[in-house]
C-alpha positions as CSV (number, residue, x, y, z in Angstrom):
1,X,0.0,0.0,0.0
2,X,2.8,2.4,0.9
3,X,4.4,1.8,-2.5
4,X,1.1,2.5,-4.2
5,X,0.8,5.9,-2.5
6,X,4.4,6.8,-3.3
7,X,3.8,6.0,-7.0
8,X,0.6,8.1,-6.9
9,X,2.5,11.1,-5.4
10,X,5.3,10.7,-7.9
11,X,2.8,10.6,-10.8
12,X,1.0,13.7,-9.5
13,X,4.4,15.4,-9.0
14,X,5.4,14.7,-12.6
15,X,2.0,15.9,-13.9
16,X,2.2,19.0,-11.8
17,X,5.7,19.9,-13.0
18,X,4.7,19.4,-16.6
19,X,1.6,21.5,-16.1
20,X,3.6,24.3,-14.4
21,X,6.2,24.1,-17.2
22,X,3.5,24.4,-19.9
23,X,2.0,27.4,-18.1
24,X,5.4,29.1,-18.0
25,X,6.0,28.4,-21.7
26,X,2.6,29.7,-22.7
27,X,3.1,32.8,-20.5
28,X,6.5,33.4,-22.0
29,X,5.2,32.9,-25.6
30,X,2.5,35.6,-25.2
31,X,4.9,38.0,-23.4
32,X,7.3,37.7,-26.3
33,X,4.7,37.7,-29.1
34,X,3.0,41.0,-28.0
35,X,5.1,43.9,-29.3
36,X,6.3,46.4,-26.8
37,X,5.7,50.1,-27.2
38,X,9.0,51.9,-27.8
39,X,9.9,55.4,-28.8
40,X,10.7,55.7,-32.5
41,X,11.8,59.2,-33.5
42,X,12.3,58.2,-37.1
43,X,8.7,57.5,-37.9
44,X,6.7,60.3,-39.6
45,X,4.1,58.1,-41.3
46,X,2.1,55.4,-39.5
47,X,0.1,52.9,-41.7
48,X,-2.9,51.3,-40.0
49,X,-5.8,49.2,-41.0
50,X,-6.4,45.8,-42.4
51,X,-4.7,43.6,-45.0
52,X,-5.2,46.0,-47.8
53,X,-2.7,48.7,-46.6
54,X,-0.6,45.9,-45.2
55,X,-0.2,44.2,-48.6
56,X,0.0,47.3,-50.8
57,X,2.4,49.8,-49.2
58,X,6.1,49.4,-48.6
59,X,7.1,51.4,-45.6
60,X,10.7,51.3,-46.6
61,X,10.0,52.7,-50.1
62,X,7.7,55.4,-48.6
63,X,10.4,56.5,-46.2
64,X,10.3,57.3,-42.5
65,X,7.2,55.1,-42.3
66,X,6.0,52.1,-40.4
67,X,3.4,49.7,-41.6
68,X,1.4,48.3,-38.6
69,X,-1.7,47.2,-40.4
70,X,-3.0,43.8,-39.6
71,X,-5.1,41.3,-41.5
72,X,-8.9,41.5,-40.7
73,X,-8.4,44.3,-38.3
74,X,-11.5,46.4,-37.6
75,X,-11.5,50.1,-36.6
76,X,-11.8,49.4,-32.9
77,X,-8.4,47.8,-32.8
78,X,-7.0,50.4,-35.2
79,X,-8.3,53.2,-32.9
80,X,-6.7,51.5,-29.9
81,X,-3.5,51.0,-31.9
82,X,-3.3,54.7,-32.8
83,X,-4.0,55.8,-29.2
84,X,-1.3,53.5,-27.8
85,X,1.4,54.1,-30.4
86,X,1.1,57.8,-31.2
87,X,2.6,59.0,-27.9
88,X,5.8,57.0,-28.7
89,X,6.2,58.5,-32.1
90,X,7.3,62.1,-31.4
91,X,7.7,63.1,-35.0
92,X,4.6,61.5,-36.4
93,X,2.9,63.7,-39.0
94,X,0.6,61.5,-41.0
95,X,-1.6,58.4,-40.5
96,X,-2.6,56.3,-43.6
97,X,-5.8,54.4,-42.7
98,X,-7.2,51.5,-44.8
99,X,-10.5,52.6,-46.1
100,X,-11.9,49.9,-48.4
101,X,-15.4,49.4,-49.6
102,X,-15.7,46.2,-47.5
103,X,-14.6,48.1,-44.4
104,X,-18.1,49.2,-43.4
105,X,-20.0,45.9,-43.5
106,X,-20.7,44.1,-40.2
107,X,-18.4,41.3,-41.3
108,X,-15.6,42.3,-38.9
109,X,-17.8,43.9,-36.1
110,X,-16.8,41.3,-33.5
111,X,-13.2,40.9,-34.4
112,X,-12.0,42.9,-31.3
113,X,-13.7,40.2,-29.2
114,X,-11.5,37.4,-30.6
115,X,-8.6,36.2,-28.5
116,X,-5.6,37.3,-30.7
117,X,-7.0,40.8,-31.3
118,X,-7.5,41.5,-27.6
119,X,-4.2,39.8,-26.7
120,X,-2.4,42.4,-28.9
121,X,-3.6,45.3,-26.8
122,X,-4.2,43.8,-23.3
123,X,-0.7,44.3,-21.9
124,X,-0.7,48.0,-22.8
125,X,-4.1,48.9,-21.2
126,X,-2.5,49.1,-17.7
127,X,-1.0,52.4,-18.6
128,X,-4.1,53.8,-20.4
129,X,-7.0,53.9,-18.0
130,X,-8.8,56.3,-20.3
131,X,-9.3,53.4,-22.8
132,X,-10.6,50.9,-20.4
133,X,-14.3,51.9,-20.5
134,X,-14.4,51.6,-24.3
135,X,-12.6,48.2,-24.1
136,X,-15.0,46.9,-21.5
137,X,-17.9,48.0,-23.7
138,X,-16.5,46.3,-26.9
139,X,-14.9,43.2,-25.5
140,X,-16.8,40.5,-23.7
141,X,-15.9,39.5,-20.1
142,X,-15.1,36.0,-21.2
143,X,-12.5,37.1,-23.8
144,X,-11.0,39.6,-21.3
145,X,-10.7,36.9,-18.6
146,X,-9.2,34.3,-21.0
147,X,-6.6,36.7,-22.3
148,X,-5.7,38.0,-18.8
149,X,-5.2,34.5,-17.3
150,X,-3.3,33.3,-20.4
151,X,-1.0,36.3,-20.5
152,X,-0.4,36.6,-16.7
153,X,-0.4,33.0,-15.6
154,X,-0.2,30.9,-18.8
155,X,-3.5,29.1,-18.3
156,X,-4.1,27.1,-21.5
157,X,-7.6,28.0,-22.5
158,X,-9.0,26.6,-25.8
159,X,-8.6,30.0,-27.6
160,X,-5.1,30.3,-26.2
161,X,-4.0,26.9,-27.6
162,X,-5.7,27.7,-30.9
163,X,-3.8,31.0,-31.2
164,X,-0.4,29.3,-30.6
165,X,-1.3,26.6,-33.1
166,X,-2.3,29.2,-35.7
167,X,0.9,31.2,-35.2
168,X,3.4,28.4,-34.7
169,X,2.1,25.5,-36.7
170,X,-0.1,26.8,-39.5
171,X,2.3,29.6,-40.5
172,X,5.1,27.0,-40.9
173,X,3.2,24.4,-42.9
174,X,0.5,26.4,-44.7
175,X,0.5,29.4,-46.9
176,X,-1.9,32.3,-46.6
177,X,-4.1,33.1,-49.5
178,X,-7.2,35.2,-49.8
179,X,-9.2,32.6,-51.7
180,X,-11.1,32.7,-55.0
181,X,-12.9,35.8,-56.1
182,X,-16.3,34.3,-55.2
183,X,-15.0,33.5,-51.7
184,X,-13.6,37.0,-51.2
185,X,-16.8,38.7,-52.4
186,X,-19.0,36.5,-50.3
187,X,-16.9,37.1,-47.2
188,X,-16.8,40.9,-47.7
189,X,-20.4,41.6,-48.7
190,X,-22.8,38.7,-48.2
191,X,-24.1,36.6,-45.3
192,X,-24.6,32.9,-45.2
193,X,-28.0,33.1,-46.9
194,X,-26.7,35.3,-49.8
195,X,-28.2,38.5,-48.6
196,X,-26.2,41.8,-48.4
197,X,-24.4,42.3,-45.1
198,X,-25.7,45.3,-43.2
199,X,-23.6,48.5,-42.9
200,X,-21.7,48.7,-39.6
201,X,-22.6,51.5,-37.3
202,X,-19.8,50.3,-35.0
203,X,-17.2,50.8,-37.7
204,X,-18.5,54.2,-38.5
205,X,-18.4,55.2,-34.9
206,X,-14.8,54.0,-34.6
207,X,-13.9,55.9,-37.8
208,X,-15.2,59.1,-36.1
209,X,-13.0,58.4,-33.1
210,X,-9.9,57.9,-35.3
211,X,-10.5,61.2,-37.1
212,X,-10.9,63.0,-33.8
213,X,-7.8,61.4,-32.4
214,X,-5.8,62.6,-35.5
215,X,-7.2,66.1,-35.2
216,X,-6.4,66.2,-31.5
217,X,-2.8,65.3,-32.2
218,X,-2.6,67.6,-35.2
219,X,-1.9,64.7,-37.6
220,X,-2.8,64.5,-41.3
221,X,-5.1,61.6,-42.0
222,X,-5.2,59.7,-45.4
223,X,-8.3,57.6,-46.0
224,X,-6.8,55.1,-48.3
225,X,-8.7,52.8,-50.6
226,X,-6.1,50.3,-51.9
227,X,-5.8,48.9,-55.5
228,X,-8.0,45.9,-56.3
229,X,-8.5,43.9,-59.5
230,X,-11.0,45.0,-62.1
231,X,-12.9,41.7,-61.5
232,X,-13.2,42.5,-57.8
233,X,-14.5,46.1,-58.5
234,X,-17.1,44.9,-60.9
235,X,-18.7,42.8,-58.1
236,X,-18.6,45.4,-55.3
237,X,-22.2,46.3,-54.4
238,X,-23.0,49.8,-55.5
239,X,-24.5,50.5,-52.1
240,X,-21.2,50.0,-50.4
241,X,-19.3,52.1,-53.0
242,X,-21.8,54.9,-52.2
243,X,-21.6,54.5,-48.5
244,X,-17.8,54.5,-48.4
245,X,-17.5,57.5,-50.7
246,X,-20.1,59.5,-48.7
247,X,-18.3,58.8,-45.4
248,X,-15.1,60.1,-47.0
249,X,-16.9,63.3,-48.1
250,X,-18.2,63.7,-44.6
251,X,-14.7,63.9,-43.1
252,X,-12.4,65.2,-46.0
253,X,-11.4,68.8,-45.8
254,X,-8.4,68.6,-48.1
255,X,-6.3,70.3,-45.4
256,X,-5.8,67.6,-42.8
257,X,-8.1,64.8,-44.0
258,X,-7.7,63.4,-47.6
259,X,-9.4,60.5,-49.5
260,X,-7.2,58.6,-51.9
261,X,-9.1,56.1,-53.9
262,X,-6.9,53.7,-55.9
263,X,-9.4,51.0,-56.7
264,X,-9.4,52.0,-60.4
265,X,-5.6,52.3,-60.7
266,X,-4.3,50.4,-63.7
267,X,-2.0,47.5,-62.7
268,X,-1.4,44.3,-64.6
269,X,-2.6,41.0,-63.3
270,X,1.0,40.1,-62.4
271,X,0.8,42.7,-59.6
272,X,-1.9,40.8,-57.7
273,X,-1.6,37.8,-55.4
274,X,-5.4,37.5,-55.3
275,X,-8.4,39.6,-56.3
276,X,-7.9,42.3,-53.8
277,X,-4.3,42.2,-52.6
278,X,-1.1,43.2,-54.3
279,X,2.0,40.9,-54.3
280,X,5.6,42.1,-53.9
281,X,5.7,43.1,-57.6
282,X,2.6,45.2,-57.2
283,X,3.7,46.7,-53.9
284,X,7.0,47.9,-55.4
285,X,5.2,49.2,-58.5
286,X,2.5,51.0,-56.6
287,X,4.2,52.5,-53.6
288,X,6.2,55.2,-55.7
289,X,2.8,56.3,-57.1
290,X,1.4,56.7,-53.6
291,X,4.6,58.5,-52.4
292,X,4.4,61.0,-55.3
293,X,0.7,61.8,-54.4
294,X,1.5,62.2,-50.7
295,X,4.4,64.5,-51.5
296,X,2.2,66.6,-53.7
297,X,-0.3,66.9,-50.9
298,X,2.5,68.0,-48.6
299,X,1.8,65.3,-45.9
300,X,5.2,63.7,-46.3
301,X,8.6,65.2,-46.8
302,X,10.5,64.6,-50.0
């Protein structure tokens, strides 16, 4: 009997040590993967938004720029990103904001409530109490608790494990593609039953906050509609073209807020990696065009 209890205690000790080690590894992973906020006096242009500015603008070619756009990011996360990073960029003059036709559907309304999106901002909220009420309103208590316990203590929640799997395993063994034209259009503008997605009042509210934040910091704001293929443009619902263009007109003053619509720019098929994203060839061909425009507007230095 004594040996039995000793074996049990040894087993529990091994399991406990392995559990503790896994928690330490998870905690370490998230502490490393979340970028720290550091002062960068070289940056004058900050590029924010979703995959369209991410995959169409070269910060190196633009000069004195940083591209912090993220795939599928909605304006809530963009607004938080701007609020957190702007104080660390003392020479920031211009913000380029992704402003596509698909931006104002409800498709990404809940993105900020997903584990990876909230994880990217959670560690920085301790120093910004002014942002907490908005975060508590937009992010569910469940997501906030899962992120807190995973980041602080390494507790392996289901979403935590899925995030590590997505970043460590899937990025190694799979390639990221946007999908076929039908898949992209359906994802951007239609629900599961084939009906138009509703316009997002949440996205419009966050856009207003971004504009106000830029004005408060005396920053020029570029509402940037990235190049897309002709085939994609032909299938964008007219209602969303009209909505996006009308929102641009609401904020544009041609002094500090500008709307640059490049959806009709002529680029060969070899410049696209899918229907609505440029590849490296397209990025290197398009960025000088954008740079010339920004220079003419006076929002970047030559």
